[in-house]
N, CA, C and O atoms as a GROMACS GRO file, in nm:
protein
  472
    1MET      N    1  -3.586  -0.823   3.287
    1MET     CA    2  -3.538  -0.894   3.151
    1MET      C    3  -3.530  -0.775   3.023
    1MET      O    4  -3.456  -0.770   2.924
    2ILE      N    5  -3.628  -0.691   3.065
    2ILE     CA    6  -3.642  -0.585   2.960
    2ILE      C    7  -3.459  -0.496   2.918
    2ILE      O    8  -3.378  -0.480   2.827
    3MET      N    9  -3.484  -0.466   3.056
    3MET     CA   10  -3.285  -0.377   3.104
    3MET      C   11  -3.220  -0.511   3.023
    3MET      O   12  -3.161  -0.468   2.924
    4ARG      N   13  -3.213  -0.611   3.028
    4ARG     CA   14  -3.073  -0.747   3.072
    4ARG      C   15  -3.110  -0.669   2.843
    4ARG      O   16  -3.053  -0.579   2.782
    5ALA      N   17  -3.184  -0.733   2.813
    5ALA     CA   18  -3.189  -0.699   2.660
    5ALA      C   19  -3.146  -0.550   2.599
    5ALA      O   20  -3.074  -0.517   2.505
    6ILE      N   21  -3.204  -0.494   2.671
    6ILE     CA   22  -3.105  -0.364   2.639
    6ILE      C   23  -2.930  -0.299   2.660
    6ILE      O   24  -2.858  -0.204   2.633
    7ALA      N   25  -2.932  -0.389   2.707
    7ALA     CA   26  -2.753  -0.361   2.787
    7ALA      C   27  -2.686  -0.479   2.664
    7ALA      O   28  -2.585  -0.450   2.598
    8LEU      N   29  -2.754  -0.603   2.648
    8LEU     CA   30  -2.707  -0.676   2.556
    8LEU      C   31  -2.700  -0.594   2.398
    8LEU      O   32  -2.606  -0.600   2.318
    9LEU      N   33  -2.813  -0.527   2.384
    9LEU     CA   34  -2.829  -0.454   2.266
    9LEU      C   35  -2.708  -0.387   2.251
    9LEU      O   36  -2.630  -0.418   2.162
   10ALA      N   37  -2.685  -0.294   2.333
   10ALA     CA   38  -2.618  -0.180   2.376
   10ALA      C   39  -2.452  -0.237   2.346
   10ALA      O   40  -2.388  -0.201   2.247
   11VAL      N   41  -2.407  -0.319   2.438
   11VAL     CA   42  -2.285  -0.426   2.384
   11VAL      C   43  -2.251  -0.471   2.260
   11VAL      O   44  -2.135  -0.469   2.220
   12THR      N   45  -2.352  -0.516   2.190
   12THR     CA   46  -2.355  -0.576   2.086
   12THR      C   47  -2.332  -0.471   1.998
   12THR      O   48  -2.235  -0.476   1.922
   13THR      N   49  -2.431  -0.347   1.998
   13THR     CA   50  -2.398  -0.211   1.867
   13THR      C   51  -2.257  -0.143   1.908
   13THR      O   52  -2.204  -0.071   1.824
   14ILE      N   53  -2.200  -0.159   2.023
   14ILE     CA   54  -2.062  -0.094   2.018
   14ILE      C   55  -1.984  -0.173   2.002
   14ILE      O   56  -1.868  -0.133   2.003
   15LEU      N   57  -2.005  -0.300   1.981
   15LEU     CA   58  -1.886  -0.412   1.972
   15LEU      C   59  -1.851  -0.417   1.795
   15LEU      O   60  -1.742  -0.424   1.738
   16LEU      N   61  -1.991  -0.410   1.740
   16LEU     CA   62  -2.009  -0.403   1.570
   16LEU      C   63  -1.953  -0.270   1.572
   16LEU      O   64  -1.840  -0.255   1.527
   17THR      N   65  -2.013  -0.180   1.614
   17THR     CA   66  -1.917  -0.047   1.554
   17THR      C   67  -1.776  -0.022   1.618
   17THR      O   68  -1.742   0.092   1.650
   18VAL      N   69  -1.714  -0.107   1.631
   18VAL     CA   70  -1.545  -0.071   1.715
   18VAL      C   71  -1.485  -0.193   1.587
   18VAL      O   72  -1.394  -0.165   1.509
   19GLY      N   73  -1.543  -0.300   1.590
   19GLY     CA   74  -1.481  -0.377   1.464
   19GLY      C   75  -1.539  -0.348   1.352
   19GLY      O   76  -1.549  -0.436   1.266
   20ALA      N   77  -1.580  -0.246   1.333
   20ALA     CA   78  -1.592  -0.212   1.176
   20ALA      C   79  -1.491  -0.094   1.117
   20ALA      O   80  -1.467  -0.047   1.006
   21GLY      N   81  -1.461  -0.080   1.209
   21GLY     CA   82  -1.281   0.071   1.264
   21GLY      C   83  -1.220  -0.021   1.263
   21GLY      O   84  -1.108   0.012   1.224
   22CYS      N   85  -1.223  -0.106   1.281
   22CYS     CA   86  -1.094  -0.173   1.297
   22CYS      C   87  -1.017  -0.265   1.164
   22CYS      O   88  -0.899  -0.298   1.160
   23GLU      N   89  -1.092  -0.286   1.090
   23GLU     CA   90  -1.071  -0.341   0.941
   23GLU      C   91  -0.870  -0.288   0.931
   23GLU      O   92  -0.823  -0.175   0.928
   24SER      N   93  -0.799  -0.422   0.928
   24SER     CA   94  -0.659  -0.449   0.932
   24SER      C   95  -0.650  -0.386   0.763
   24SER      O   96  -0.735  -0.401   0.675
   25ASP      N   97  -0.515  -0.311   0.754
   25ASP     CA   98  -0.453  -0.287   0.614
   25ASP      C   99  -0.399  -0.395   0.592
   25ASP      O  100  -0.317  -0.462   0.654
   26LYS      N  101  -0.476  -0.413   0.452
   26LYS     CA  102  -0.422  -0.520   0.334
   26LYS      C  103  -0.302  -0.532   0.352
   26LYS      O  104  -0.261  -0.636   0.403
   27PHE      N  105  -0.197  -0.409   0.307
   27PHE     CA  106  -0.153  -0.343   0.213
   27PHE      C  107   0.025  -0.398   0.345
   27PHE      O  108   0.070  -0.310   0.419
   28THR      N  109   0.081  -0.523   0.344
   28THR     CA  110   0.164  -0.541   0.418
   28THR      C  111   0.294  -0.578   0.332
   28THR      O  112   0.291  -0.562   0.210
   29ARG      N  113   0.380  -0.614   0.382
   29ARG     CA  114   0.520  -0.664   0.368
   29ARG      C  115   0.492  -0.858   0.255
   29ARG      O  116   0.528  -0.907   0.147
   30GLU      N  117   0.392  -0.907   0.402
   30GLU     CA  118   0.370  -1.029   0.353
   30GLU      C  119   0.324  -1.062   0.297
   30GLU      O  120   0.332  -1.170   0.239
   31ARG      N  121   0.219  -0.938   0.288
   31ARG     CA  122   0.133  -1.003   0.145
   31ARG      C  123   0.171  -0.976   0.019
   31ARG      O  124   0.150  -1.033  -0.088
   32TYR      N  125   0.229  -0.879   0.050
   32TYR     CA  126   0.274  -0.825  -0.100
   32TYR      C  127   0.417  -0.973  -0.149
   32TYR      O  128   0.460  -0.948  -0.262
   33GLU      N  129   0.437  -1.010  -0.132
   33GLU     CA  130   0.560  -1.128  -0.141
   33GLU      C  131   0.475  -1.264  -0.214
   33GLU      O  132   0.519  -1.365  -0.269
   34THR      N  133   0.331  -1.214  -0.186
   34THR     CA  134   0.283  -1.334  -0.230
   34THR      C  135   0.192  -1.295  -0.379
   34THR      O  136   0.104  -1.370  -0.423
   35ILE      N  137   0.228  -1.174  -0.439
   35ILE     CA  138   0.224  -1.146  -0.561
   35ILE      C  139   0.313  -1.184  -0.618
   35ILE      O  140   0.427  -1.196  -0.572
   36TYR      N  141   0.278  -1.212  -0.734
   36TYR     CA  142   0.394  -1.293  -0.860
   36TYR      C  143   0.346  -1.249  -1.008
   36TYR      O  144   0.232  -1.205  -1.019
   37THR      N  145   0.434  -1.259  -1.131
   37THR     CA  146   0.430  -1.213  -1.265
   37THR      C  147   0.357  -1.345  -1.327
   37THR      O  148   0.410  -1.456  -1.323
   38GLY      N  149   0.190  -1.310  -1.402
   38GLY     CA  150   0.128  -1.312  -1.449
   38GLY      C  151  -0.053  -1.294  -1.332
   38GLY      O  152  -0.172  -1.318  -1.354
   39GLN      N  153   0.000  -1.259  -1.256
   39GLN     CA  154  -0.144  -1.278  -1.168
   39GLN      C  155  -0.200  -1.159  -1.239
   39GLN      O  156  -0.138  -1.078  -1.307
   40SER      N  157  -0.337  -1.161  -1.209
   40SER     CA  158  -0.453  -1.108  -1.254
   40SER      C  159  -0.484  -0.933  -1.129
   40SER      O  160  -0.493  -0.927  -1.006
   41ALA      N  161  -0.489  -0.863  -1.195
   41ALA     CA  162  -0.537  -0.687  -1.130
   41ALA      C  163  -0.644  -0.779  -1.050
   41ALA      O  164  -0.605  -0.795  -0.935
   42GLU      N  165  -0.746  -0.835  -1.073
   42GLU     CA  166  -0.812  -0.859  -0.976
   42GLU      C  167  -0.773  -0.936  -0.884
   42GLU      O  168  -0.853  -0.924  -0.791
   43ALA      N  169  -0.660  -1.040  -0.849
   43ALA     CA  170  -0.628  -1.100  -0.778
   43ALA      C  171  -0.533  -1.055  -0.683
   43ALA      O  172  -0.486  -1.121  -0.590
   44VAL      N  173  -0.499  -0.894  -0.726
   44VAL     CA  174  -0.410  -0.811  -0.662
   44VAL      C  175  -0.481  -0.746  -0.576
   44VAL      O  176  -0.468  -0.769  -0.456
   45GLN      N  177  -0.532  -0.692  -0.602
   45GLN     CA  178  -0.658  -0.584  -0.550
   45GLN      C  179  -0.696  -0.716  -0.395
   45GLN      O  180  -0.669  -0.675  -0.282
   46ALA      N  181  -0.745  -0.835  -0.407
   46ALA     CA  182  -0.796  -0.912  -0.372
   46ALA      C  183  -0.686  -0.892  -0.218
   46ALA      O  184  -0.721  -0.849  -0.108
   47ILE      N  185  -0.529  -0.947  -0.268
   47ILE     CA  186  -0.422  -0.940  -0.158
   47ILE      C  187  -0.410  -0.801  -0.078
   47ILE      O  188  -0.423  -0.793   0.044
   48LEU      N  189  -0.391  -0.725  -0.138
   48LEU     CA  190  -0.312  -0.564  -0.119
   48LEU      C  191  -0.444  -0.498  -0.079
   48LEU      O  192  -0.445  -0.436   0.027
   49GLY      N  193  -0.566  -0.506  -0.158
   49GLY     CA  194  -0.676  -0.439  -0.136
   49GLY      C  195  -0.639  -0.297  -0.247
   49GLY      O  196  -0.554  -0.300  -0.337
   50GLU      N  197  -0.738  -0.163  -0.207
   50GLU     CA  198  -0.817  -0.100  -0.327
   50GLU      C  199  -0.613  -0.016  -0.333
   50GLU      O  200  -0.542  -0.028  -0.234
   51PRO      N  201  -0.574   0.041  -0.434
   51PRO     CA  202  -0.483   0.108  -0.475
   51PRO      C  203  -0.475   0.224  -0.433
   51PRO      O  204  -0.573   0.280  -0.483
   52ASP      N  205  -0.404   0.316  -0.356
   52ASP     CA  206  -0.424   0.447  -0.403
   52ASP      C  207  -0.408   0.557  -0.513
   52ASP      O  208  -0.453   0.671  -0.524
   53VAL      N  209  -0.313   0.466  -0.604
   53VAL     CA  210  -0.322   0.547  -0.719
   53VAL      C  211  -0.337   0.431  -0.850
   53VAL      O  212  -0.258   0.337  -0.846
   54LYS      N  213  -0.397   0.434  -0.919
   54LYS     CA  214  -0.416   0.333  -1.052
   54LYS      C  215  -0.395   0.429  -1.203
   54LYS      O  216  -0.477   0.505  -1.256
   55PHE      N  217  -0.261   0.395  -1.246
   55PHE     CA  218  -0.212   0.456  -1.398
   55PHE      C  219  -0.286   0.348  -1.496
   55PHE      O  220  -0.357   0.251  -1.471
   56ASP      N  221  -0.266   0.373  -1.551
   56ASP     CA  222  -0.341   0.290  -1.720
   56ASP      C  223  -0.246   0.157  -1.694
   56ASP      O  224  -0.303   0.048  -1.696
   57ASN      N  225  -0.091   0.163  -1.667
   57ASN     CA  226  -0.020  -0.035  -1.660
   57ASN      C  227   0.000  -0.038  -1.530
   57ASN      O  228   0.028  -0.152  -1.494
   58SER      N  229  -0.002   0.072  -1.408
   58SER     CA  230   0.061   0.023  -1.256
   58SER      C  231  -0.005   0.108  -1.179
   58SER      O  232  -0.053   0.220  -1.193
   59TRP      N  233   0.006   0.016  -1.083
   59TRP     CA  234  -0.082   0.068  -0.890
   59TRP      C  235   0.043   0.116  -0.833
   59TRP      O  236   0.160   0.100  -0.870
   60ARG      N  237  -0.016   0.185  -0.719
   60ARG     CA  238   0.079   0.269  -0.637
   60ARG      C  239   0.008   0.204  -0.482
   60ARG      O  240  -0.110   0.236  -0.466
   61TYR      N  241   0.040   0.159  -0.424
   61TYR     CA  242  -0.004   0.159  -0.263
   61TYR      C  243   0.106   0.233  -0.190
   61TYR      O  244   0.226   0.206  -0.202
   62MET      N  245   0.044   0.347  -0.098
   62MET     CA  246   0.167   0.416  -0.039
   62MET      C  247   0.086   0.436   0.104
   62MET      O  248  -0.036   0.451   0.119
   63ARG      N  249   0.204   0.433   0.220
   63ARG     CA  250   0.178   0.459   0.363
   63ARG      C  251   0.271   0.528   0.396
   63ARG      O  252   0.377   0.534   0.335
   64SER      N  253   0.233   0.610   0.532
   64SER     CA  254   0.348   0.694   0.603
   64SER      C  255   0.378   0.638   0.689
   64SER      O  256   0.497   0.653   0.717
   65ARG      N  257   0.302   0.548   0.777
   65ARG     CA  258   0.375   0.490   0.917
   65ARG      C  259   0.325   0.352   0.887
   65ARG      O  260   0.208   0.316   0.869
   66PRO      N  261   0.394   0.308   0.886
   66PRO     CA  262   0.534   0.269   0.849
   66PRO      C  263   0.531   0.337   0.686
   66PRO      O  264   0.445   0.328   0.598
   67VAL      N  265   0.664   0.407   0.688
   67VAL     CA  266   0.694   0.427   0.553
   67VAL      C  267   0.687   0.305   0.472
   67VAL      O  268   0.746   0.202   0.507
   68ARG      N  269   0.608   0.316   0.352
   68ARG     CA  270   0.641   0.200   0.223
   68ARG      C  271   0.539   0.218   0.118
   68ARG      O  272   0.431   0.278   0.108
   69LYS      N  273   0.592   0.165   0.065
   69LYS     CA  274   0.540   0.212  -0.091
   69LYS      C  275   0.544   0.102  -0.177
   69LYS      O  276   0.658   0.056  -0.183
   70ALA      N  277   0.459   0.039  -0.250
   70ALA     CA  278   0.497  -0.093  -0.368
   70ALA      C  279   0.408  -0.011  -0.499
   70ALA      O  280   0.301   0.050  -0.495
   71ILE      N  281   0.492  -0.038  -0.600
   71ILE     CA  282   0.450  -0.054  -0.748
   71ILE      C  283   0.447  -0.207  -0.804
   71ILE      O  284   0.534  -0.294  -0.807
   72ILE      N  285   0.285  -0.205  -0.854
   72ILE     CA  286   0.274  -0.333  -0.959
   72ILE      C  287   0.235  -0.246  -1.074
   72ILE      O  288   0.165  -0.145  -1.083
   73GLU      N  289   0.340  -0.358  -1.201
   73GLU     CA  290   0.280  -0.301  -1.305
   73GLU      C  291   0.239  -0.434  -1.362
   73GLU      O  292   0.263  -0.553  -1.345
   74PHE      N  293   0.152  -0.343  -1.451
   74PHE     CA  294   0.102  -0.451  -1.551
   74PHE      C  295   0.058  -0.457  -1.741
   74PHE      O  296   0.006  -0.369  -1.809
   75ASP      N  297   0.087  -0.542  -1.765
   75ASP     CA  298   0.064  -0.582  -1.949
   75ASP      C  299  -0.092  -0.508  -1.971
   75ASP      O  300  -0.176  -0.453  -1.899
   76ALA      N  301  -0.078  -0.540  -2.106
   76ALA     CA  302  -0.212  -0.478  -2.150
   76ALA      C  303  -0.344  -0.546  -2.109
   76ALA      O  304  -0.445  -0.479  -2.090
   77ASP      N  305  -0.341  -0.675  -2.094
   77ASP     CA  306  -0.427  -0.809  -2.042
   77ASP      C  307  -0.444  -0.765  -1.909
   77ASP      O  308  -0.547  -0.809  -1.856
   78GLY      N  309  -0.376  -0.693  -1.841
   78GLY     CA  310  -0.380  -0.662  -1.704
   78GLY      C  311  -0.337  -0.777  -1.605
   78GLY      O  312  -0.381  -0.795  -1.491
   79THR      N  313  -0.261  -0.837  -1.660
   79THR     CA  314  -0.141  -0.896  -1.570
   79THR      C  315  -0.043  -0.842  -1.509
   79THR      O  316   0.006  -0.740  -1.556
   80VAL      N  317   0.018  -0.909  -1.368
   80VAL     CA  318   0.143  -0.885  -1.314
   80VAL      C  319   0.234  -0.867  -1.436
   80VAL      O  320   0.232  -0.956  -1.521
   81THR      N  321   0.312  -0.762  -1.455
   81THR     CA  322   0.481  -0.807  -1.511
   81THR      C  323   0.608  -0.771  -1.429
   81THR      O  324   0.718  -0.824  -1.440
   82ARG      N  325   0.566  -0.660  -1.334
   82ARG     CA  326   0.628  -0.636  -1.239
   82ARG      C  327   0.608  -0.556  -1.121
   82ARG      O  328   0.528  -0.462  -1.122
   83LYS      N  329   0.698  -0.597  -0.987
   83LYS     CA  330   0.640  -0.546  -0.878
   83LYS      C  331   0.787  -0.532  -0.786
   83LYS      O  332   0.883  -0.605  -0.761
   84ALA      N  333   0.756  -0.432  -0.761
   84ALA     CA  334   0.871  -0.334  -0.654
   84ALA      C  335   0.872  -0.301  -0.503
   84ALA      O  336   0.789  -0.214  -0.477
   85TRP      N  337   0.919  -0.330  -0.432
   85TRP     CA  338   0.866  -0.286  -0.300
   85TRP      C  339   0.976  -0.168  -0.226
   85TRP      O  340   1.098  -0.178  -0.231
   86TYR      N  341   0.909  -0.070  -0.165
   86TYR     CA  342   1.031   0.041  -0.101
   86TYR      C  343   0.990   0.058   0.017
   86TYR      O  344   0.868   0.058   0.035
   87ASP      N  345   1.060   0.072   0.105
   87ASP     CA  346   1.004   0.136   0.235
   87ASP      C  347   1.133   0.194   0.320
   87ASP      O  348   1.245   0.180   0.273
   88ARG      N  349   1.117   0.250   0.430
   88ARG     CA  350   1.240   0.357   0.464
   88ARG      C  351   1.344   0.347   0.469
   88ARG      O  352   1.420   0.443   0.474
   89ASP      N  353   1.387   0.198   0.471
   89ASP     CA  354   1.526   0.166   0.438
   89ASP      C  355   1.598   0.121   0.283
   89ASP      O  356   1.716   0.097   0.260
   90GLU      N  357   1.474   0.119   0.184
   90GLU     CA  358   1.528   0.098   0.041
   90GLU      C  359   1.536   0.220  -0.066
   90GLU      O  360   1.593   0.221  -0.175
   91MET      N  361   1.450   0.338   0.006
   91MET     CA  362   1.435   0.462  -0.115
   91MET      C  363   1.545   0.509  -0.192
   91MET      O  364   1.542   0.595  -0.280
   92GLY      N  365   1.660   0.432  -0.141
   92GLY     CA  366   1.800   0.511  -0.181
   92GLY      C  367   1.757   0.510  -0.354
   92GLY      O  368   1.763   0.600  -0.438
   93ASP      N  369   1.699   0.329  -0.366
   93ASP     CA  370   1.716   0.348  -0.542
   93ASP      C  371   1.560   0.285  -0.630
   93ASP      O  372   1.515   0.199  -0.706
   94HIS      N  373   1.527   0.419  -0.537
   94HIS     CA  374   1.312   0.444  -0.601
   94HIS      C  375   1.360   0.491  -0.739
   94HIS      O  376   1.436   0.585  -0.761
   95PRO      N  377   1.297   0.403  -0.835
   95PRO     CA  378   1.303   0.452  -0.973
   95PRO      C  379   1.233   0.610  -0.980
   95PRO      O  380   1.283   0.713  -1.024
   96GLU      N  381   1.162   0.598  -0.947
   96GLU     CA  382   1.131   0.824  -0.889
   96GLU      C  383   1.221   0.857  -0.855
   96GLU      O  384   1.191   0.976  -0.871
   97SER      N  385   1.326   0.862  -0.814
   97SER     CA  386   1.411   0.974  -0.750
   97SER      C  387   1.520   1.055  -0.862
   97SER      O  388   1.614   1.131  -0.840
   98LEU      N  389   1.466   1.006  -0.980
   98LEU     CA  390   1.484   1.092  -1.118
   98LEU      C  391   1.373   1.128  -1.148
   98LEU      O  392   1.274   1.066  -1.109
   99ASP      N  393   1.364   1.239  -1.224
   99ASP     CA  394   1.274   1.303  -1.268
   99ASP      C  395   1.271   1.209  -1.432
   99ASP      O  396   1.356   1.121  -1.443
  100GLU      N  397   1.193   1.228  -1.529
  100GLU     CA  398   1.165   1.158  -1.630
  100GLU      C  399   1.291   1.190  -1.688
  100GLU      O  400   1.370   1.100  -1.718
  101ILE      N  401   1.316   1.306  -1.707
  101ILE     CA  402   1.443   1.312  -1.793
  101ILE      C  403   1.558   1.330  -1.790
  101ILE      O  404   1.632   1.392  -1.866
  102GLY      N  405   1.592   1.230  -1.625
  102GLY     CA  406   1.659   1.204  -1.583
  102GLY      C  407   1.803   1.255  -1.536
  102GLY      O  408   1.918   1.216  -1.559
  103ALA      N  409   1.723   1.411  -1.424
  103ALA     CA  410   1.782   1.519  -1.412
  103ALA      C  411   1.789   1.513  -1.270
  103ALA      O  412   1.684   1.519  -1.205
  104PRO      N  413   1.916   1.502  -1.204
  104PRO     CA  414   1.920   1.479  -1.036
  104PRO      C  415   1.808   1.544  -1.006
  104PRO      O  416   1.749   1.643  -1.047
  105SER      N  417   1.787   1.436  -0.895
  105SER     CA  418   1.648   1.469  -0.772
  105SER      C  419   1.720   1.472  -0.653
  105SER      O  420   1.831   1.422  -0.632
  106ILE      N  421   1.611   1.564  -0.540
  106ILE     CA  422   1.678   1.607  -0.432
  106ILE      C  423   1.531   1.503  -0.382
  106ILE      O  424   1.411   1.498  -0.408
  107ARG      N  425   1.641   1.424  -0.287
  107ARG     CA  426   1.527   1.292  -0.207
  107ARG      C  427   1.607   1.341  -0.032
  107ARG      O  428   1.715   1.398  -0.015
  108SER      N  429   1.520   1.299   0.062
  108SER     CA  430   1.549   1.318   0.185
  108SER      C  431   1.601   1.136   0.218
  108SER      O  432   1.537   1.037   0.183
  109SER      N  433   1.744   1.138   0.298
  109SER     CA  434   1.858   1.034   0.334
  109SER      C  435   1.794   0.997   0.482
  109SER      O  436   1.850   0.911   0.550
  110GLY      N  437   1.673   1.067   0.530
  110GLY     CA  438   1.591   0.962   0.643
  110GLY      C  439   1.620   1.054   0.769
  110GLY      O  440   1.558   1.039   0.875
  111SER      N  441   1.730   1.161   0.749
  111SER     CA  442   1.742   1.256   0.843
  111SER      C  443   1.703   1.345   0.860
  111SER      O  444   1.580   1.339   0.866
  112SER      N  445   1.767   1.504   0.883
  112SER     CA  446   1.711   1.596   0.852
  112SER      C  447   1.789   1.651   0.746
  112SER      O  448   1.716   1.727   0.683
  113SER      N  449   1.846   1.649   0.722
  113SER     CA  450   1.988   1.683   0.556
  113SER      C  451   1.935   1.623   0.400
  113SER      O  452   1.896   1.507   0.385
  114VAL      N  453   1.941   1.693   0.326
  114VAL     CA  454   1.896   1.654   0.234
  114VAL      C  455   2.013   1.580   0.129
  114VAL      O  456   2.126   1.628   0.123
  115THR      N  457   1.982   1.481   0.062
  115THR     CA  458   2.088   1.457  -0.049
  115THR      C  459   2.085   1.459  -0.207
  115THR      O  460   1.994   1.400  -0.266
  116ILE      N  461   2.178   1.522  -0.271
  116ILE     CA  462   2.152   1.570  -0.439
  116ILE      C  463   2.228   1.414  -0.481
  116ILE      O  464   2.327   1.362  -0.429
  117ASP      N  465   2.166   1.377  -0.562
  117ASP     CA  466   2.159   1.273  -0.671
  117ASP      C  467   2.230   1.323  -0.784
  117ASP      O  468   2.178   1.415  -0.847
  118ASP      N  469   2.354   1.272  -0.824
  118ASP     CA  470   2.384   1.344  -0.946
  118ASP      C  471   2.357   1.175  -1.050
  118ASP      O  472   2.370   1.174  -1.172
   0.00000   0.00000   0.00000
């Protein structure tokens, strides 16, 4: 009886430990699509999770596998004004492909070659 209780406790502990490590990533395209203009920052965080980078008026979500990035912009009241999604197929028109003064930048074209934008 005691051995059975110990075995049950061990299995429960293992399942809880593994389950805690398997928390799913909230940052998906499907969840991103539910974000809308006028939504609160708190609602965005509840939907997408904690952003990777927080600026005064925007948040960045980034993942490398698979490659994807979202930018959520907020007004002074903390409500969504704009959002943008970028993934491996859509990085070509990424707003950060030009530096702040509009000079050409170097970006990867997805292969081993490099493309210079003019």
